[in-house]
C-alpha angles and dihedrals in degrees: 000000000000114000115239093233095053110120115256115244116207121209116195109210134022099225122125093284094048093047092048090050091048092053094046092050095041091051089053094053103259127141108243134185119192118202116197126178094207124072094253144015128281111072103202087005085081133154129211131193128217131160088007095299130108122231134191102239100180132036112003103188138059120213134161091044089175087075090066094036089059095043095050092044085072088071098033097257138118129221089238090060103103095350127091113226130180123185109230118238092193111051094191142331118230130201133190132186112312095020100286103166140197129176118207106207138191094256109076093204092054089048089051092053091047092051088050090054092045102043110004141260098300092058092045089054088045089056092052091054091042092052091050093047094046090051089050093051091050092049090051094050105034096085099017097053118354097054097028138086112278108289132197123220093270097048090046091052089050093049092051091041129260086222088066104067090160092060092049090051091051089067091066094203094168096051122080118238091242094054092046092051089058089066090060105032125044087180109085091209090066091048086055091049096051094032088063089074088080088067089062086077094035096259143122119256088218092060104030124092120258087244087087088075083089087082088073091062092044089061095041088051090061139317116195135200114212119216108242091020134276092298086067086064091059092048092049093050091049090050091052090050091050090051087057091053100265113149119218124201113190125195086034106130116191116227100179141007103215129214131193124271092271093053091235108106136035116249102180145289134284119215127217086253089064095250115138119214113195116220133154091201123051130171112202111207102184141087111312090222090067095052096088092057090050090052091051094247122153117273113274128214115271108283117251125223099041118176125237124297123198148214107231124192121192120183148108118287143160106236114205133182122029115035120257131223122202088268115033129171125200109197126214123233095237106047095168092048089053094060094038089057091052104038102026104033100023097228137116112272115255091216106035130185107240127214117200125192110196097203096190093055132081121234092278094049101257115141113252123245113289094027120111126212114250096026123110113276134195112271130182115196126188134186124181117252138177117271096243099124095124091053104038136044112212110228126203090261090055092050092046091055090051093048090049090052088049092052092046094053094044092050093047088055094047109269137107118187108199114214096005089114088059095053114138097220117067121158119196133184092268090051091049089049089056092047095049109035117220094017099096084215095303106144098196107039111240121003116254095237118148130011094279096052096094091054093050096070116099119257129228097283118080129210093270128060107260094021118116133181134224137164141076095300094061131059128335092021147237129336131073098275094042092049089050089050089053090055092048091049091049093050091048092048090050093050092047090051089051088056098246140064089213125235124288113277089217093057093041096053101030087224095314126127118259130231118257 
């Protein structure tokens, strides 16, 4: 049971980072209030409704399940408790011009054989080496960087071990991902496939470090489909936090994070309604680029180095042609040109790569129970876009050009998608900018371009005493599990600064519910 005189901790934002922080603090016996501007939890784990059906409209895949297992172990729970999870056998299906197809699957040996059939023995052997090296990179960085307080290059080297120069070299920080992939895969289609992992953190494979090959191992280590969609994960985490005594207030938009007269320590938050909520500890789970405005600082120049935005379409359609998996990618013919259009010229690509999530299909592409072949099904389509949402309003003509480019690429790779062009829900960079203040529509914070990019993200401590940061734009980076780790790191830093990590909620309550 939480003591009545325990100081209240305020969390601004109920995205993955804020939810993780709330669970960590609630499990340790702290009084926590979460303020969320939207009408429910999730942040980018959002859901939209059209034609009477709900769609995941943000992240569509769960990886790094160990992050949530470790978090929930603090309160004696498992992620599977109250949440349906299925490990995917097919990671993703990939199509190129003319319908050439390759499935990447959970079993690396099966993937190696499929690559051999698709592109020959040299590429199959390249995949074997690539899988080994990506696993090695992940093992080197999991505890030293991903699940650790924000390091700098020197501290990271110390954590890995200066006496292990081979290990440091394996990270290939000064080589681009695209260049590194050429050492494994003579076939450019496979360089496209594995280069796409840079987009998982909103970046270009031609500018990102080869270290991002670790994403390949993350997927091989386990990709999970969540019953009810990824938004169900957010609802489940919020329910767990509430069971620990955390209070949520939805529709509560924060106008200002206030500091004391000396500008040294946080004193609370002011809502758009004018209400002031005092707090000497605040965790801000939002885009780091918006923090200055919340602190009442003068407007800054537009931040450079933004990550990708997107045009996302959600709607019912009747896909015809090549068969879909749950996750299907349709690659463009000019991959370099796609990223040059976005990052160099700041315009939508004329020939985009398209990601489709068939939300009524299982990982292998079978229709789920209750769905009938030939009927319209729920499709989510995404093309990468520049993060210019605070500088440009996308008109209907702009959206029409993007949808035409989508249709053209899908058709070239063997698919037509019926009424997808007529979907009621279309989200553009300017609409993402409105949803996530300060982002400009960038969905992943700063792009991971150059070897220093990973060290440029803010750490857990904010600019005021008692202010802490969480979310995909701070360390360790974007993505649902990484944002959750940022929330855990922020909560642990806060508790350490308060001089105690608190006692276990489980032990304190002996399984009972706490008072709010």
